[in-house]
Structure formats: C-alpha cells, structure tokens
N, C-alpha and C positions, 0 to 999 in steps of 0.2 A: 570347364564345361561339364561339370559333373551334376547329375541329378540325384535327388534323394527319393527313395521309395521306402518309407517306413524306416527301418534301421539299416538298410543296405544302400550302398552307393555304387556308382559306376558311370560310364559315359552315357550321354543321352542318345537316344535313337536318332533324333534329328541331326545331331552333330556328325554321327557316322554316315548317315545318308548323304549329307552335303559333302563330306570328305570323299566318299566313294564316287559320287557324281563328278567331282572335280578331278579325281585321279583317273577315272576312266575317260573323261573328256580330254585330259592331257595326253593319254595314250592315243586317242583318236587323232589328235593334232599331230603327234609324232608320225602316225601312219600317213596322214595327208601330206605333210612336208616331205617325207621320204618318197611318196608317190610322185610329187612334183619334180623331185630330182631325177627320178627314173623316166619321167615323161608320161603325161596322161592323154595325149592326143593320139591320133591315128597315124601310123606309119604306112609304108608301101605294102607291108605284109599283114596289116591289120592293127589292132590296138597295141599300144606300147606297154611295157612292163608295169607301169604305174596306173594304168587305166582302171582296172578292177579294184585294186587296193585303195585308190583315191575315194571311190564311192563307198566302200566299206568303212573307211575312216570318217567320211561325212555322215554316214548313218550312225556310227558310234558317237560322234560329237552331238548329233541331233538328239539321240536317245539320252545322252548325258544332260543336255540342256533341259529336256522334259523332266528327268529325274531330279535335277537341281531345283527347278521351279516347283515341283510337287513337294519336295522335302522342305523348302522354305515356306510353303503355304501351310503345311501341316505342322502345327506347333503345340502338340499335346503334352510334351515333356515326358514321354515314356522312357523308361530305362532300357537301354539296349542289353546290357548284361552287368552283373555285379563284378567287382574286381576279383573276387574268388573264382568266378566262372571264367574270366579272362585268363587268370593264372593257369587254370586247367588246360585251356586251349593252348596257351603258350608253352606248356610242358610237352605238347606234341609238336607244335610248329617249330620251336627252336631246335630240338634234336633232328627234325626232318631237314631243316635248312642246313644244318651242319653236315648231315649225311650227304645231301646233294652237293654241297660245296666241297666236300673232301674227296669225292669220287675221282676228279681229274688227277689228284695227287697220290691217293693210296689205292685206287681201283675199286671196282664194284664189289668184289668179293670180301675184301678186308673191311670196307665200309659197311657192308651188309652184316657181317658178323658182329661188329661193334653196335650197330643200330638195333639189330634184333635182340642182342644181349641186353642193351640198355632198356629197351621197352619191356622185355620179359621180366627182368630182375627188379628194376627200380619202379617201374610203373605198374607191372602186372603182379609182382610179388611171387613169382615162381621160384622153386628151389634151384640151387646152383646146378645140379646135375641136369635137370630138364632144360635150363637156360643154355648151358654149354652145348648140350646135344642138338638143340634146335638151331642155335646161333652158328654152329659149324655145319650141321646137316643141310640147312636150306641153301647156303651158298654153294656147297658141293653139289647138291641136286640141281641147282640152277646151272652150274658149270656143265654138268653132264648133259642136261636137256638141251641147252642152247648151243654150247660150243662143240659138243661131240655129236649130238643127235641131229640138230638143225643146222649145224655148221655156221652159226651166227657169232662172230666175235663180239665180246662185250669188253668194256673198258677195264684194263688191267693196270695195276700199280707195280711198284718195285718188288713187292713180295712175290707176286705171281711171276714176274720176270726172273727172279732168283730161283724159283721152282721150275722154270722152263715151261710154263703153261702158255 
C-alpha cells in the first residue's frame, strides 16, 4: 500500500487513517470489556468501578467508527510521508522506546545519561566534551532537584544502588 508522488514513495494517507482508526477502536473495545468485568451497573454505594470507563470506551469506539468511515470515503491517494521522513521519525521513536523500556532494569539516571548522550552526539552532532557534560549533568541535576529537594524517589537501577543513592 505504497503511493507514488513524483519520485518519492511512502505509505498512503488513507492506509494510515484506516490503520489508526482500527487500532484506536481496538483500544476502545479493550476498555469496554475491562469495564464489563469491573461492573458497569449501580451498586449500593453508587456507580461501580467500570461505569465511567465503559462510556469512555464506547465514545472511543464510536469516534473510531466515524474516523474509519471518513477514511474509507476519502480516497484521494495522498502520500502520508516519504520513507526518508519516516526513517527520521523512527530515529527518534526507537531510541525513546529503548530508553523507556530500559528504565526498569537500569534506572532512570543511567538510562537518561545514555539517552541524552545518544541524541546529542549521533543525532545532534555535538562535540564529545559537551555531550558528556550534559549527559552526566542533567541526570545529576534531576537527582538533586527531585530526590533531594522535592523528596520524590525516582526509579533506580543497580548502579544507583551500588552507589548507595
């Protein structure tokens, strides 16, 4: 489902509209079924836990049906993005997903150092000295502000435990 626009190619706008409508509709169905398990009727103390989420899920599914109908009706063949543009987006999405996924295992501070360093050096092209200073400085500043000043504990990994933080 690739559209040609001159010499550039990439996924069609209509294809992604339909895919997102289906994905968000599936999310709405998950909300509805979860609400049904929790109960959507009224109990002795008022509405049960699934009452409000059920209707939110129904609104999500309804909106997705409208979006799906609209996407199927509009068939102008517009290009959503070129493959080069999508590669640029993925160069941000993939490291961000790795960053978030690694946090439970290595902690916020080490993950942030690697994440900031990656973006500054390989995507931003900054010098090594600037990259190292900011990649170390920002997590240290975050630690001081949140853990010491606001007394809010943030996720720590084995390195922080080894340091006794």
